[in-house]
N, C-alpha and C positions, 0 to 999 in steps of 0.2 A: 704290109706297108709300115714304114717307120712313124713313130709318134712325134718325132722332132725333126727340125731342120736348122741349118745354120745361115745366119744373115750378118751383114755388115751393120754395125751400130756405132754410135758415139756415146761415150760416158763422160761425165764431169764430176770432179771432186775439188775441194778447196786446195788440197796439197798438190795435186797433179794437173789441175785444169782439165781441158777437153782432150780426150784420146779416142782414136779409132780402134775398134776391135771386132773380132768375130764372136757372135753370141749364139747360143743354141736356145731355140724357143719351140714351143709346142705347135703342132699343126692342127688347124681347124678345118672340119669338113661338114658337108651338108647332105642329108638324106631325107627322103619322104617315106613314111611308113603306112602300109596298107594292111587292113584286116579283111579277108575275103573280098578283095578288090575295092574296098571302100577306104578312101584316104582318112587316116586317123590324125596324123600330125606331121609337121616338118621339124626335123631334128638337127641341132648343131652339136657335132660329136668329135671325138678323136677317131682317126680312121683305122681302127683295128677291131676285130671281133664284132662285126656289125650284125651278124645273125643273132648272136647272144643278146645284143643290145635290143633289137627289135622285139624278140620274144619276151625278154624281161620287162620292157616298158609296158607291154600289153597286160602282163600279169600284175605288175606293181601298181598300175593305174586302174585296175579293176575291170578292164575290157574283156579279160579272159581268165579262166582258171587253168591250172596245170593240166587237169584232166581233159580239157577241151582242145589243147594244142594238137595240131595234126602235122604240119610241115612248114618249112620256111625256105625262101630263096631270095637272091639279089639279082636284079637286072639294072645295070648302070648304077644310078644313085637312088633306086627304089628298093625298098624292103617289102617283100610280100610274105604275109603270114596267113596260113589257112587253118581253120578250126572246124571242129564238129559243131553241132547245133548250139546256138548261143541263147540260153535262157537269160532273163533279166538277172543281173548281178548287182546286189546291194552291198557295198563295202562295209556297211555298218551293221549288217545282219549277223546273228549269232554264229551261223555256220562259217563265217569268214574269219572269226576270231582265232588267233593262235592258241594252242592248247596250253594249259597250266604246266609249267615245268619247274624243276629244281636244278639250279646250276651251282656247282662247287666253287668256293672262293679260289681254290688252287687252279681251277680252269680259267677263271677270269684273270688271275695273275699271270698265268702262262701266256695268254693272249696279249695282255698289256705289255709284257716284256718284248714281244715281237713287233708291236705296232710302231715304235719309233724308226725302225729300219725297213719299213715296208716299201717305200717308194724311192727307187733310184731316179726316176724321171723327175720327181719333185726336187731332189737334191741338186740336179743339174739346172733345172729351169725355174723352179718355183711356181710352175703353171698348171699343175694337175691335182685332182683329188684321187683317192683310192678307195676301194672297198674289197672286203674278203669275207669268205665263209670259213668257219671253223666247226669241228665237231665238238661234242661235249666233253671231250678229253683235252681240248685246246690244240688239236692238230689242224694245220691249215689245209683246206680243201681246194680252194681257188682264190685267185687274186687278180684284180684288173685295175687299171688307171684310166682316167679320162679328164678332159678339160672341165667336165661338170660332175658334181658330187652325185646328182640324180643318175646320170649315165653310168657311173661306176657301179652303183647299186644294181641298176637294171642289168648290167652285163653279168654280174655274179649270179643273179636269179635266173637269167637266160641259160647260163652254163649249167646250172642245177637241173633245169627242165630237160635240156638235151641229154644229160647224163643220168637221168632217173634218180636224182638225189632228193630225198624227202626234206623239203624246206622246213617242216615242223621239227626236225631234228638237228638243226644248225644254229649257229650263232653268227650274226652279222657284225662285223667290225668295219668302221668307217672313219674317214678323216673329216667328214662334213658335219655342219650343224644339223640339228634334228627338229626343225619346225614341223608344223602339221603335215606338209606335203611329203616329207621324208619319213615320218612315223607311219603315214598311210601306206607307204610302199611295203613296210614290214607287215602291217596288218593284212593287206591284200595278198601278200605272199605267205601268210601264216607263219612268219619267222618269229619265234618267241622271245629272243634275246637280241638286243642291239647295244653294242659298245662303241662309243665314239670319243675321239680326243677333244671334241668340241661340245658346246652347251646345247640344250634344248630351248624351247620357248613355252610360255604358259599353256598355249593351245596344244602344242606337241605333247606335253606332259599329260594333259587331260585325255587326249586321244590314246596315249600309251596305257593309262590307268583303266580306261573304259574297255580296253581290248586285251588285257592280260599280258602286255608286252613289258618285259624287264628292260628298262631303259637306263643305261649308265653313260654319263657324260664326263668330260674333263679327265678321261682315262690317262693315267701316267703309269710308270713302272710300279709305283708304290702307293697309288691312291686313285679313287674315283668318286664321282657324285652319283648317288642312286636317286633318280627322279621318279622311278616307278618300279615296283616289284621287289623291294628289298626283302620282303618276307619270303621270296622265292630263292634267296641266296643262302646256301649252307656255309656259314662262316667257320664251321669246325672241319671242313673237308677241303 
């Protein structure tokens, strides 16, 4: 399904007044998510890669670990995820923390060079966020867009689970701000490095520091702000 549609709109400007035109906008859709037939949430999403979104949401929100995922299906507007036995999951427990890593400055620079040109849909509509996973050499593994920054992250995590990609060995790049709710997604997924073009928040930074997450904001081609984990960056490599 397409992520965008075209509609008739009117625009106004001082020099041209009111004009009628065709505008391209993003599509908004709605799904209910179930884990072992228990409803978890109602989701507002872009209408693509819904299976990945459902799996990723359960992982990033701490309902499920990658090892517990069994299978997924969609019936109409309902996403059904099945899992193995579910022990109590505490997103703040030590075994949920990402591992300590060292990331080369050259890898960060390579990712930042790619970030400005990631989203073709945003260039057309201005209406989506994006997220991507990279390896520690700076190679892109997967990329998704969505109307919500949370959903975009959930999609790349879900893709990783379906393709047996170890989330402890990837870098998450994102267009969105990194408050607590977003940093928590990296923690629950055990993703050790987050690079975003946007800022974090005080509580987001605290959570990143408590859980070994390298958190870089305001990422541009030639600069970034290290909120957490600067000691894990090899500035000579």
